[in-house]
N, C-alpha and C positions, 0 to 999 in steps of 0.2 A: 548780267549784272545791271541793275537799274542805274540810271544817271545819278540819282541821289547818292547811292552807295559809292559810285565812282568818284563823285565830287568829294564826299566825306573822306574816302581813302586818299585821294590826291592831297586834300587840305591837311590831313593828319600827317602824311608822309613829308610834306614840305615843312610843316611846323615842328615835327617831332613830338607832337602831342596827340595821343591816341584815345583820350578820354571820350571824345564825341563818337568815335567809332565803336568803342566798347559800350557806350550808352545805347547803341542799337541792338545789343545782344542781351535779352532778358536775363539769362543765367549769369552772365558776367556781372550785371548789376546786382543780382541777388547775392552772390558770394563776395562781391567787392573787388573784382580783378582790376589791377592797374597795369599800365604798360608805359615804358619809357625807352627812348632811343639812347644807346650808349655806343658812340662811334657808328660802325656799320651794323650793329646788332640790336635786337630788341631784348629788353629785360622785363620779365613779367613778375608782378608782385601780388600776392594774396595776403592782404593785411590781416592781422589777428582779429578775430571777431567771435564773440560768444555764440552767434548763430551758426557758426561752422564747426562747433565742437560735437564730436560723436561720443567720446567717452569722458564724461564730466569728472570721473574719479582721478584721472591722470593730470590734468585735462589734456585731451588729444584731439586733433582735427579729424573729422570723419573721413574715412578712406575714400568715399565717393566724392567728397568735395576736392580732395587732392587729385583724384583721377580726372574729374571734370575740369579742374583748373589746368592740368597739364594738357588735356586734349584741346581745350579752348586756346591755349597758348600756341600749340602746334598749328591749328587751323588759321589763326590770325597771322602767325609768322609766314605761312605759305601765301596767304592772301596779300600780304604786304610785299613780299620779296619775289614772287613768281610772275606777277603780272597776269595772273589767271583772270579770265573775264567774269568769274563768279566765285562764290564761296565754295571751298573744297569740301567734298563729302567724305566722311569717315568710312573706310572699308574695314579696317582692323586696328585694334588697339591692345597692346600687351604691356602690362605694368608690373614692375617689381618694387614692392615696398621693402625698404632697407632698414628704416628706423621709424619710431613713432613720430608723427608730426605734432610737435608740442604746440602749446598755445602761444605762438609768436608769429611774426611775419615769415612768410614763405616766399622763396624766389624760384624762378624757372628760366632756363635758357634752352633754346631749340637750335638744332642743326639739321639742315636738309642733307641726308646721306646720299640719296639718289633721286633724280627727277627725270622722268620720261615725258612723253607728250601727254599721257593720260593718267599716270600714277606717280605719286611722290612718296618717299619714305623719309620720316622725320624722327630723330632721336631727341628726347626731352629729358632734362635733368632738373630735379627740384631739390632745394636745400634750405636750411634755416640759418645755421651759424656760419659755416664756410662752404664754399662750392665744392671743396675737396671731400666733404662729408655729406653726400646726398641722402635725403630721406626717401627718395624714390627715383627710379629711372623708368623710361617708357619708350616704346617704339610704336609709331603710328603709320598707317598706310592710308593715303587719301586719293580719291578719284578727282582729278582736275577737270574742270569744264574746258571743252575744246573751244578755241576761238571761233567766232562766227566766220563762215566762208563768204568771201565777197562775190 
């Protein structure tokens, strides 16, 4: 991990403001991902945007945007909470669409299910009206960078 990224991560973690960190990720900027700290957790937000619509007749958010949002949320969650020396690399991502993602704000929360020295498994839930009615759930496996040996 570069010193610049370490500094940005440290600053974001201390202030609870992750906008500058998300600004370093082009796809996060493109779809408009936001992140805030709520207690000991991160809460991710995908604001409603006409650019993210896949089906203009409903209108509904494009499924790929929902998937990208959830994958990005999981990677950032791991980066912030594992102390990994670098950005986690995606190994596998499995997504279940449960409801249409309507044209409104979408939220996501992540939970690390298992973390070893090299691999971490994360569960992601995305919802719009209430967390109890998710629009999608996902499971992601990431390869973690190993710490540099002294």
